[in-house]
C-alpha positions as CSV (number, residue, x, y, z in Angstrom):
1,M,-0.1,-0.1,-0.2
2,T,1.2,3.3,-1.1
3,I,0.7,5.9,1.5
4,L,0.5,9.5,0.0
5,K,1.1,13.0,0.6
6,K,-0.7,16.2,0.2
7,G,-0.6,17.2,-3.5
8,D,-0.3,13.6,-4.8
9,P,-2.7,12.6,-7.2
10,A,-5.0,9.9,-6.5
11,P,-4.5,6.3,-7.6
12,G,-7.4,5.3,-10.0
13,F,-10.2,3.3,-8.1
14,T,-13.8,2.1,-8.5
15,L,-16.3,2.6,-6.0
16,A,-20.5,2.1,-5.5
17,D,-22.3,5.3,-5.4
18,Q,-25.4,5.2,-3.1
19,F,-27.6,3.2,-5.6
20,G,-24.9,0.8,-6.6
21,K,-23.4,1.9,-9.7
22,S,-19.8,1.9,-10.0
23,I,-18.2,5.0,-10.1
24,Q,-14.7,5.3,-11.7
25,L,-12.3,8.3,-10.3
26,K,-11.1,8.4,-14.1
27,D,-14.7,9.5,-14.9
28,F,-13.6,12.8,-12.8
29,K,-10.7,13.3,-15.0
30,G,-10.1,17.1,-14.9
31,R,-12.1,17.9,-12.2
32,K,-12.2,18.6,-8.4
33,V,-13.4,15.7,-6.3
34,L,-14.2,15.4,-2.6
35,L,-14.5,11.9,-1.5
36,Y,-16.6,11.7,2.1
37,F,-16.7,8.2,3.5
38,F,-19.4,7.0,6.0
39,T,-20.6,4.0,7.8
40,R,-23.2,1.9,6.5
41,A,-26.6,2.0,8.9
42,W,-26.5,-1.0,11.1
43,T,-22.7,-1.6,11.0
44,S,-20.4,-1.4,14.2
45,G,-18.3,1.0,12.4
């Protein structure tokens, strides 16, 4: 696992959105992106 420093480009990844649709970081190339991670309901974490 590579540790990123402030200003480093993010590695490519794919995540599911709130509707379960796969979204890739590259879909937003050239735009600013803010990622917000939260725990899913009914989980311990």
